[in-house]
N, C-alpha and C positions, 0 to 999 in steps of 0.2 A: 425103656418104654417111650414111645412117641408121645409128645405132649399134645393136649387139646387146645393149647394156646397158639397164637399166630406164629408162623415161621418167618424166616428172614426175607422171604419174597412177598409177604403180605397175604399169605393163604392159610386157611384152616382146612387141611386136606385138599379136596378138590374145589373148595369154595373160597371166594374172596377176590383178591387182585384189584386192579385199578383200570377200569375200562372207561376212558374219559375223552371228551372232545379235545382236539389239539390245542385249542385256545386256553384250556385249563391245565395243560401239561405242566407249565412252569409253576403255577400255584400249588398243585398237588405234590410235585417233586420237591418244592421248597418246604412244604409241610412235612413230607416224609423224612427229609434230611434234618429237620429242626426239632420235631416233637419230643423225641426221646431225650435229646440233650437238655431241653428245657424241663421236661417232667422230672428228670433225675438230678437237676441242679439244686444245691442247698438253698439258693435264693427263692426258687419257685416253691419248694417244699415248705419253707418257713411261711411265706405269704399265703399259700393255699391252705395249709393246716390252721393258720390263725383265722382265716375267713370262715372255714368250715366250723370252727369252734365258736367264734364270737358273733358271726353274722348268720350262719345257717342254723346253728344250735346243736351241733353234733357233739358227742355221739347220740344217735337216736336210741330209745330204749329197745331192749329185747324183752318183750312182755309175755309172761306165762299166762296163757288164756285158759283159766281153770275150767270154766263151764264148757267151752268149745272142746277142751281136752276130754272131758267126760263124755261129750256127745260122740266123739270119734275114737275113743278108746286108745289114746296115746298121750304123750307129753308134748303138747303143742305150744310153740312159742311164735309170737308175731313180731317181726322186725318192723318197727314203726316209722317208716319213711314218710308217712303222712304227717308227722310232727315237724318235719323240716320247714324252714322259712319258705314261703310260696306253696307249701302243701303237698310236695311230692319229691321224689328222688332227683328230678331233673336238675335242680340247682347244683348238685355235686359236680355235674358235667359242665354246666355253663360257666361257673366260676373258673374252673380249670382252663377251659378253652379261651375265655376272654383274656386270661393272663398270657396265654400263648400268642393270641392275636396282638396284644400290646407289645410283646417281645419282638414280634415280626414287623412292627411299625404300621399295622393296619389301623384305619380310622373309622371304617364303616362296617357294621355287623348286619348280616342277614340270617334268617332262620326260617324253617318250616315248622308248622305245628298242626296237630290233629285235635286232640282234646283241649289244647290251649295251655297245658301245664309247661311244656317246653318253651312256648312263646312267652308266657309270663316270666319264667325263669331267665330267659334271654333278655327280655325287656328290663328285668330287675337288675341284672349285672351291668347292662349298658347304662342305666341310670347311675349305678354305683361308680362306674368308670368314666362317665361323661362321654359316651360314644353314640353316634347315630345308629338307630336300630330300625330295620324293616322286617316285618314278619309276614310270611305268606301263609294263608289259611284258606282251605276250601270253603266256598260259600255255604255249603251244607253244614259244615262244622261251625262257621261263624254264627249261624242261626241257632244251633243246638248248644253252643257254649258261649252264650251272650255275655255272661258275667266275666269270663276270662278275657274276652275281647275288650271289654270296658277297662279291665285292670291294665291290659297292655297299653291302651291309649293313655290312661292316667299316668303310667310310668314313662310316657314320652315316645313310645314306639309308633311307627306307622304300620297299620294292619291292612294288608292288601287282600281282599276277597278274591279267590280264584274260581272262575266260572267254567273251566274246561273239565272234560270227563264227568265223573259223578261228583265232582267238587268236594273231594275229601283229601286225605293225607297224601296219597300218591300224586295228585294233581298239584298240591301245594309244593311238594318236593320238586316236581318238574319245573315250576315257575321260579323257585329259588335257584335252581341250577342255571336256568336261562339268565337270571339277573347276574349270577356269578360270572357267566361267560362274557357279559357286557361290561363288567367292572372288575377285571381280575387284579388290577394294580393296587387299589386301596381297600378292597372288600375282603372280609374274612367270613366264611360260611360256617356258622356253628350248627353242625348237624346234631339232632337231639337223641339219636339212637345208634345202635351198633350196626348201622347200614352205611351204604355209600362206598366210595373207593378207598382202598388202603391209603393212609393210615387210620381213617375214621373209626372203623369197627374196633381196632385195637386201642386207639386213644380213648374212646368213650368207655370201653370196658375197664381200662386202667383207672380212669377218673372215678368210675362207679365202684371200683373194687374196695373203696373205703367201707362199703356195706359188709362184705364178707370178712374183711379185716376186723371189724367191730364184732361180728357174730362170733368169730373164733375166741376173742377175749371174753365176751359176755357169757358164752356157753361154758367156758372154763370156770368162770366165777359161779355160775348157777347150777351147772351139772357136773363139774369136775372133769370135763372133757371138751376138747376143741371141736370135735366132729359130730354133727348130727347124723341120724340115720337117713333122714329125708330132707331135701331142700325143695321148696315149692315156690314157683313164681309164674306170673302171667308173661306171655311173650307175644309181641307184635313185631316191632323192629328188634326189640330185645335188650334194652339198656338196663332195666332194673333186674332182669334175670341174669345178665352178664355180671352185674355187680354182686348179686347174691351168691353166685357159684364160683367166682373168679379164683379164690384161694382154695377151692375144693375140687376143681374140675379134673385134676390129675390124681385124685384120691378115690379109687374105685369103690371103696366101702360106703361112700356117701351116694345115695340114690338121688338123682336129679329128676324132678318132675316139672315139666313145662306145660302150662295151660294156654292153648291158643283159642282164638275166637271162632266158635262154631256157627255163630249167627243164627239163622233159622234152621240149621242142620246142614251137615256137610254135603248131603245129596240134593239140597234144596235150590242150589244156584245162588243163594243169598248167604254167603259165608266168607270168612277171612282165614279159614283153616289151611294155611299155606303148606305146612309140613304134611298134612293129610293128603292134599290134592296137588301140590306144586310139582313142577318138572324143572329140570335145570335150565336156567336162562340168565340173562343179564338184566338187572334193574338198578337204576341210579348208580351206575359205576362199579357194581360188584357182580360176580358170578355166584348165583345162589338158587334156591328153589323159588319159583314164581308161579302164581296161578295164571295159566295161559290156555288159549284154545289150540286146536290142532295146527293152526297156521303160525303159532308162536306169538300171537297178539295177547297182550295182558288183559285178563278178565277183570271187570270191576268187582272189587271185594265189597262185602257188607258185614257190619257188626253194629250192635246197639251201642258199643263203646267206640267213641271217636278216636281214641288212642291206639286201638288194635285194628283199625279199619285199613289194612295195608296188604297188598297182594304179594309182597315178598317177605323175607325173613332175614335177619342178620346172618352172615356167613358162619359165624361162630356156632350158632344154634343149628343151622342146617347141617354142619359137620357132626355135631353131637347127636342129632337125630339119625343121620346116615350111618354112623358108626355105633349106634345103639348105646351111646353113653347116657343119653337122656331118654326118659319115658315121656312121650308127648300125648296129651289128651285134648280133644276138642270139647270146649264147654259152650253150650248154647246160650242164647240170650236169656231164656227163662230160667235156666239153671244158675246163671250169674246173678240175676236179680234176686232169686230165692236165697242164694248164699249171702248176698249183701244184707238182706233183711234178717237172716239168721244171726250174722255177726253183730248187727245192731242190737238185736233183742237179747242176745246172750252176753255180750261183752260191752255194750254201750259205745261201739266204734262204728261210724258210718264210713265205709270204704269207697274209694273211687270205683267206677264201673270196671276199669281195667283190673284192679286188684280183686274185684268180685269174681273174676274168671279164675284166679288162683284158688280162691275159697271154694268155687264150684267144683274143683277137682277133688276135694276131700271126700265126698260121698262115693267117688269112683275108686277109692283106694281102700285097702284093708291093712290095718296097723296092729302091732302087738302092744300091750299095755306099757311095755318098757321102751318102745320106740320114741326117740327124740326127733321131733319134726319142727323145722323152722320154715315159716311161710312169710314172704315179704308183702306187707301192705304198702304198695308203692305210692299211693296217694290218698288224699281224703275226698269224701264224697260231696262236698259243697257244690262243686261244679255240675254234679249229676242229679241234683234234687228233683228237677222237673221230670227227667226221664224216670227216676224211681217212682215219683208220684203217678205218672202216666201208666206205669207198668206194674204197679204194686199189686194189682189183682192177680198176677201170676202166682203170688204167694198164698 
């Protein structure tokens, strides 16, 4: 059976590859030739696992949500990535990538961020490793994620507000790539999701796969089986989803459900539902689904969630959707906010807006009472309190 993981050429089926400007060819080729050797070395594993345990606070709990289970008629577990240091899954990836950067002799780190969680996680590991850090963030997101911006600055990062486009994640990524083109020798670009040229989608997925590795062990302890019936995660670029499904992706019995950002509705023109609306194209170095007009120009996406406000999708997830391995649902803004309030009231957990989209998929699914469902809460909701308060009337 053909695997749903990356092939030797850096593709997931028809998706992926490395479509890059000539000036970055050396950087990307060097990374392609280095990353697996580093990731598989005993020295890396020892330091990475020690930092995940003692610095990040892993393993994160797999929590049986009793009241939410009763509401949806199944056995529902929440994978609590919101309990990591910095409040999201992003730290799993940034710690791994900065160890690779150090191995490659890089001294300057750049990153892009939407909701700010990846920016905070990157600034955090740069402080830990004493490296210069520059984070590009759309001006729109700087305004709606003010607390995370101040955290990055406190951690010693330079935050650069991006004023092109609609000033969100896509535009921040464009600027980070421009910076990389100008400083290829000393700069390492820590991409925060399973997007970009090969090897980034695979590298990020491998670093996030600690999530599914833990789910297997924790389900065995709690349910006497390693495999759930359903895995549910939100997807924008796709890193928490990739980590959630990594060790299950080639197990057909496990149903994968991905929740993308429907915005104001997929027919509204204000949406980030890339799988529903996207056509094959190139974005940020990879061939994947992209929201674009008839002339192939990228359309500006929209989501209430800064972390899902992206007009592309990771090539791994594009392939899962194209080959019907994953069931993809568009969850609208109001559905996500309603789901966040429901989790808060039933279980005492305030999720990030991104995770709220995964929760918003639950009413759209029908479960049996014996179904074991694992849903990843990718981040905590501190950063989104203003948005929740401004939109709480939806509930």
